[in-house]
C-alpha positions in Angstrom: 9.1 -14.9 -17.3 12.6 -13.7 -17.3 12.2 -12.2 -20.7 9.0 -10.4 -19.6 10.9 -8.7 -16.7 13.0 -6.6 -19.1 16.3 -7.2 -17.3 18.2 -8.8 -20.2 18.2 -12.4 -19.0 17.2 -14.8 -21.7 17.7 -18.1 -19.9 19.7 -20.0 -17.3 21.8 -23.1 -17.0 22.9 -25.2 -14.1 26.3 -26.9 -14.3 26.2 -30.1 -12.2 30.0 -30.6 -12.3 30.7 -27.2 -10.7 27.4 -26.8 -8.9 27.2 -23.3 -10.4 24.0 -21.6 -11.7 24.5 -19.4 -14.7 22.2 -16.7 -16.1 22.3 -16.2 -19.8 22.0 -13.0 -21.8 21.8 -12.5 -25.5 23.5 -9.4 -26.9 23.8 -8.8 -30.7 23.0 -12.5 -31.4 25.8 -13.7 -29.1 25.1 -15.6 -25.9 26.8 -14.5 -22.7 26.7 -16.3 -19.3 27.3 -14.8 -15.9 27.5 -16.8 -12.7 24.6 -16.2 -10.3 27.0 -15.0 -7.7 28.3 -12.2 -10.0 24.8 -10.8 -10.5 23.6 -7.7 -8.6 22.1 -8.1 -5.1 18.7 -7.1 -6.5 18.6 -9.8 -9.2 19.8 -12.5 -6.7 17.1 -11.3 -4.3 14.5 -11.6 -7.0 15.5 -15.1 -8.0 15.5 -16.2 -4.4 11.9 -14.8 -4.0 10.5 -16.0 -7.3 9.5 -19.5 -6.3 7.6 -18.3 -3.3 6.0 -15.5 -5.4 4.8 -18.1 -8.0 3.4 -20.4 -5.3 1.6 -17.5 -3.7 0.0 -16.6 -7.1 -0.9 -20.1 -7.9 -2.5 -21.0 -4.6 -4.0 -17.6 -3.7 -2.1 -17.1 -0.5 -0.7 -14.0 1.3 3.0 -13.3 1.0 4.7 -11.0 3.4 8.1 -9.8 2.2 10.4 -7.9 4.5 12.5 -5.2 2.9 11.7 -6.3 -0.7 12.6 -2.8 -1.9 16.1 -3.0 -0.3 18.6 -3.3 -3.3 15.7 -4.3 -5.6 15.6 -2.6 -8.9 12.4 -0.5 -9.3 11.6 -2.1 -12.6 11.7 -5.6 -11.0 9.5 -4.4 -8.1 7.0 -3.0 -10.6 7.0 -6.4 -12.4 6.2 -8.3 -9.2 3.4 -5.8 -8.4 2.0 -6.3 -11.9 1.9 -10.1 -11.3 -0.3 -9.7 -8.3 -2.6 -7.1 -9.8 -3.1 -8.9 -13.1 -6.3 -11.0 -12.6 -5.4 -13.3 -15.4 -2.2 -14.3 -13.5 -3.4 -14.0 -9.9 -6.7 -15.9 -10.5 -7.0 -17.1 -6.9 -6.5 -13.7 -5.3 -2.9 -14.0 -4.2 -1.7 -10.9 -2.5 1.4 -9.6 -0.8 2.4 -7.1 1.9 5.5 -5.1 1.6 7.3 -3.9 4.7 9.6 -1.1 3.5 13.1 -0.7 4.6 13.4 1.4 7.7 16.0 4.1 7.6 17.4 5.8 10.8 
């Protein structure tokens, strides 16, 4: 799924000794790792939301996400929308409601 998003993440690793989560990237056949905390706010927000998104799709539930577009890369938001609109993935009719960020 991370490869499908087109955000350059090829895998992940959890180090039990340091309790640190690493996201892996492959560039020119070389593997690089970044700590989860060093990733952008948008990527961290996506990874925090992904388990809930996957459960919603699997069980056909309604997901309401407040301010999903806040600091969320448009390409990642497009990917999430495609998950819900793809009938092969959202077989049970999972849906979501997006409450946009309110600006003064």
